[in-house]
C-alpha positions in Angstrom: 0.2 -0.3 0.0 1.0 3.3 -0.6 0.6 6.4 2.0 -0.6 6.0 5.6 -3.3 3.7 6.5 -6.4 5.3 8.3 -5.2 3.8 11.4 -1.9 5.4 11.0 -3.4 8.8 10.1 -5.9 8.4 13.1 -2.8 7.8 15.5 -1.1 10.9 14.5 -4.0 13.0 15.3 -4.3 11.4 18.8 -1.0 12.8 19.9 -0.2 16.4 20.6 3.0 17.3 18.1 4.9 19.4 20.9 4.2 17.5 24.2 3.9 13.9 22.8 1.2 13.4 25.3 -1.6 11.7 23.9 -5.0 13.8 23.3 -7.4 10.9 22.3 -8.0 9.7 25.9 -8.9 5.9 26.4 -10.9 5.6 22.9 -8.3 5.9 20.6 -7.7 1.9 20.4 -11.3 1.5 19.5 -10.7 4.3 16.4 -8.0 2.4 15.1 -9.7 -0.7 15.3 -12.6 0.7 13.6 -9.9 2.1 10.9 -8.7 -1.3 10.2 -12.2 -2.2 9.4 -12.7 0.6 7.6 -9.6 0.1 5.3 -10.5 -3.2 4.5 -14.0 -2.4 3.5 -12.4 0.5 1.4 -10.1 -2.1 -0.1 -13.2 -4.3 -0.8 -11.7 -7.2 1.3 -14.8 -6.9 3.5 -18.3 -6.0 3.9 -21.3 -5.9 6.0 -23.8 -9.0 5.2 -26.8 -9.1 7.4 -25.4 -6.8 9.9 -22.1 -9.0 10.1 -18.8 -8.7 9.1 -18.0 -10.8 5.9 -14.8 -11.2 3.7 -15.3 -10.8 0.2 -11.7 -11.2 -0.8 -9.2 -12.9 0.9 -6.3 -11.6 -1.0 -3.4 -10.1 1.0 -3.1 -6.2 1.0 0.4 -6.1 1.5 0.2 -4.3 4.8 0.9 -6.5 8.1 -1.9 -4.9 10.1 -4.5 -5.0 7.5 -3.7 -8.8 6.4 -3.5 -10.0 10.3 -7.1 -8.3 10.7 -8.5 -10.0 7.5 -7.2 -13.4 8.4 -9.0 -13.0 11.8 -12.3 -12.0 10.3 -11.9 -14.8 7.8 -11.6 -17.1 10.5 -14.3 -16.0 12.6 -17.2 -15.2 10.0 -20.6 -13.7 11.7 -19.3 -11.4 14.2 -21.1 -7.8 14.3 -18.8 -5.3 13.4 -18.7 -3.6 17.0 -17.4 -6.8 18.1 -14.7 -6.8 15.7 -13.9 -3.2 16.7 -13.5 -4.5 20.4 -11.4 -7.5 19.5 -9.1 -5.7 17.1 -8.3 -3.0 19.4 -6.2 -4.9 21.9 -2.4 -4.3 21.2 -3.3 -2.2 17.9 -2.1 1.1 19.3 1.4 -0.1 20.0 1.7 -1.4 16.9 0.3 1.6 14.8 2.8 3.9 17.0 5.8 1.4 16.3 5.2 1.7 12.8 5.2 5.5 13.0 8.4 5.9 15.0 10.1 3.4 12.7 9.1 5.6 9.8 10.2 8.7 11.4 6.6 10.2 11.5 6.9 10.5 15.3 9.4 10.0 18.0 9.2 8.2 21.1 9.9 9.3 24.3 10.7 7.8 27.7 10.5 9.8 31.1 8.7 9.5 34.2 5.8 11.6 35.6 6.1 12.9 39.1 9.9 11.3 39.0 8.3 7.8 39.7 5.6 6.8 37.2 6.9 5.9 34.0 5.7 7.6 30.6 6.0 7.0 26.9 5.3 10.2 24.9 5.0 10.5 21.0 5.8 14.0 19.6 5.8 14.5 15.9 8.8 13.7 14.0 9.2 14.4 9.9 6.9 14.6 7.4 3.6 16.7 6.4 1.2 13.9 6.8 -0.5 15.0 10.3 -1.0 18.4 8.5 -2.4 17.0 5.1 -4.8 14.7 7.1 -6.2 17.9 9.1 -6.5 20.0 5.7 -8.6 17.1 4.6 -10.8 16.9 7.8 -11.1 20.8 7.6 -12.4 20.7 4.1 -14.6 17.4 5.0 -16.7 19.5 7.7 -17.2 22.8 5.5 -20.8 22.6 4.5 -21.0 22.0 0.7 -18.0 20.2 0.1 -17.9 16.7 -1.1 -14.9 14.8 0.6 -14.0 11.4 -0.5 -14.8 8.1 1.8 -11.7 8.0 3.0 -11.4 11.5 4.8 -14.9 11.1 5.7 -14.3 7.9 7.6 -11.3 9.4 9.4 -13.6 12.2 10.3 -16.0 10.1 12.0 -13.5 8.0 13.6 -11.9 11.1 15.1 -15.3 12.0 16.2 -15.9 8.5 17.9 -12.6 8.8 19.8 -13.5 12.4 21.5 -10.9 14.2 19.5 -13.1 16.9 18.2 -11.3 19.4 19.8 -8.0 18.1 18.2 -9.1 17.6 14.8 -11.5 20.0 14.3 -10.4 23.2 15.9 -12.3 26.2 16.1 -15.8 24.4 14.6 -18.4 25.2 16.6 -19.9 21.8 18.1 -23.3 22.1 16.7 -22.0 22.8 13.3 -19.6 20.0 13.6 -22.3 17.7 14.6 -24.8 18.3 12.2 -21.8 18.0 9.4 -21.0 14.9 10.8 -24.4 13.3 10.9 -24.8 14.3 7.3 -21.6 12.3 6.4 -22.2 9.5 8.5 -25.0 7.3 6.6 -23.4 4.4 5.2 -20.1 4.4 7.1 -20.4 1.0 9.2 -17.1 0.8 10.4 -17.3 4.5 11.8 -20.7 3.9 13.0 -19.7 0.6 14.7 -16.4 2.2 16.4 -19.1 4.8 17.7 -21.5 2.0 19.1 -18.7 0.3 20.7 -17.4 3.7 22.1 -20.9 4.3 23.8 -21.2 1.2 25.2 -17.9 1.8 27.2 -18.8 5.2 28.2 -22.0 4.0 29.4 -20.6 1.2 31.7 -17.9 3.9 33.0 -20.6 5.9 34.0 -22.7 2.9 35.7 -19.6 1.9 37.5 -18.9 5.6 38.7 -22.3 6.2 39.7 -22.2 3.1 41.7 -19.1 3.7 43.4 -20.3 7.1 44.4 -23.6 5.5 45.8 -21.7 2.8 47.6 -19.5 5.7 49.1 -22.7 7.6 50.4 
């Protein structure tokens, strides 16, 4: 494959250029997993059949992460998209970051928070890939624009991960949400990511509420 994958573009958006801190929070891995599904769909290797993911072309893509995801989907047919988002997210963030570091798009810096807790940060490296992605996203959410499906998917995945402030700076929340709703129709991989994130958020809210109630 030529160029960066959707997962790599999303990961670049998920880390602050200067500090290298993650800005996408705990949901970045869900977005990256959704990006793998979306990329395979765009490459016509998988499709949604009766609300379940099916392999339509098992031939390799030439990308190790995508080919591993494709193999796993082929080995376990019949799963729903949100289930695959949950399965594929495990380990995907580190794998994508390792690739971006190896290719020079990010740098890896090891350190300690409060002089005790080990932390790893990923400030920006060389290349203009992130800038190019941001320009595409800015155009995608502009009313009246006609973005390609790849950029639409990236926009929806960034939104699902809670990265609105980073991916769409300066865009009013109501305007952004209305535009993303317009773009979301038919993008099942991004919608599955959103559903998976909503489930986790609901579970966290329930756990937090339960803990607060128990403490009172």
